[in-house]
C-alpha positions, 0 to 999 in steps of 0.5 A: 443738660447736666447728663453730658456734663457728668459723663464728660467729667467721668471720662477725665476724673476718678471721682465726680461729686454732684452737689445740690439742694434736696429734691433738685434731681440728683438722684435721677441724674445719677441713675440716668448717667449710670443706670446699671451700676451698683447703687449705694443710697446712704439714707437707706439703712441697709446700705448705710450699715453695709458700708459704715463698718469698713468703707474702704474694704467694701469700696475696694471690692465693688465692681465699678463704676459705683454710685453713691447717693447722699454721701454726706450722711457718712463722712468717712466715705471720703477718706476711704475713697482716696485710698481706694482711688489711689490704688488704681490712680489712672483709672477714670470714672470709678465713683459717682457721688451726690451730696446735699444740705451740708456745708461741710461736705465741700470741705470734706471733698476738697481735703480728702479728694484733692486732684481726684475729683470733679465737682458739678453743682446741680441747680434744678431744671434749665429752661431747655428741660422745662419746656423740652426745647433744644439747647441754646448756643447763647452761653458759648457765643457769650463766653467767646464774645461772639456777637454774631453768634448771639444774633443768630439765637432765637427765642424758643420760649415765649414771655408767658411761659417764662413768667410761669416758670419763674412763678413755679420754679426749677425743682423738677417735681413742681416744674413737671406738675406746674398745671396743678396749682394746688399741688405746687403750693402744697409741695413748696409749703412741705419743702420748706418745712422739711428743709427746716425741721429735718436738714437744719435741725439735724445738721445744726442742733444748737441753732436758734431755729426761730431766728433762722426760720425768720431769716429765711422769710426775710431773704425771700423778700430780699431778692436782688438787694444788697445783703446788709448784715447790720439790718438783718441783725437788727430785725432779728435781734441777734449779733452780726456774727450770728447773722453771718453764720446763718447766711453761710448755712443758707448758702451752704445748703444750697438755698441761697445765692451770694453774688459778690460785688465786682472788685476789679476797680480801685476807686472807693466809689465801688460798692463791694457789699454782696447781694443775693437771692433765693436760688429757686424763684418759685420758693421766692414767689411762694414766700411773696404769696405770688402765684398768678401770672397776671399779677407778676408784671405789676408786683412790687417785687416782680422786677427783682424776682425776675432778675434773680430768675434770669441770673440763676438760669445764666449760672446754670447754663454755664455750669451745665456746659462746663464753661468756666465763668465768675459772676458779680454784681456792679454797684457805685456809691451814687447807685449806678448798677449793673445787674450781673458781670460775667467774667469768662477769663478773656472777657468781662460781659455786663448784663442788665436784666429787665422784664420790659423789652422797651429799654429807655436809652438813659438807663444804659449809661452805666453799662455803656461806660462799663463796656468802654473802660473794661474793653468788653466786646459788648453788653447785654440787656436781657428782657422777657420778649422781642428779638435779638438786636442791637439797641445801641453801639456795643449793646445787645437786647436779648430775650430771656427765651433765647437762653 
């Protein structure tokens, strides 16, 4: 799904940067988009040394388009790119870069290449890619407030396959070898170890490694909950500023998703604390020791893991289609909640996420009130199965398999 988006961005900007976690498929995407372009891998010693001494000189003399993988390994490259791009400012599609595991990377890109670069965040396989089904029109219909377009969507993936994907996760390698459960387990164990021992130790040598590792374990059990910095600090026996810095690292290295509280209402009854989850549901299930499809429905954290899985799929769907949207959660002080608010600029769409297709009408009260108050075209309940249908006025039930 991301290939058309990257090609379009290259047609509009001199430089495109793809950001994402380790092993999420960035290198494969670069080669799919520009298979014949010169390819510089900054993790390969020969390429790194070739460009390190004089990046501006080397880049200005290369035949473009040029692909640069793991660009964060050489920060000087961004200021060099600015100079080279400005020499031929009107020419588009000259540089395609990737970067991962560096909170400073986005800042470098923004400061050095403002107005010259488009950024796409890669979040692993979408459901379309995992199961090789045609792209859904769900996102275009949702963004435009088109209820008839949503009603025309049909489930293309059944509940069992959805749960399997949730447990396996969206990283390409385990997703493609999901039938080999031993491999999937070993891959996740080694991924976490590599992330901690290589990326984090290298980027943050002064970090209290054991405390950060313990935080990741806690985050793996915190999917879909409010992020309470005070409680995390007490549990880890560190200061609140330290916890905030740890959360910034987890988010900046694309492991953690922070969903801010909805803040469009002046009432003090609205909770503005963020909530969050590990971006990959497979890693969450790994940390929760959840490996069986049969165990998923009755698992104590199953509902929250399912919610996080669906939220990530929605965010990826909008991103890969280049549809602008902001995402929030909604919670009042009397604990009335809506899992996700999608702000498309023209519409606010409340989304409740449930595993069970049977929805008790009483649980929709908060959504009904939100739709009325904010003049939303409709609200949506996303569940594991069933069909797209109205379940009450202005409230649609949509199976996750439609996404």
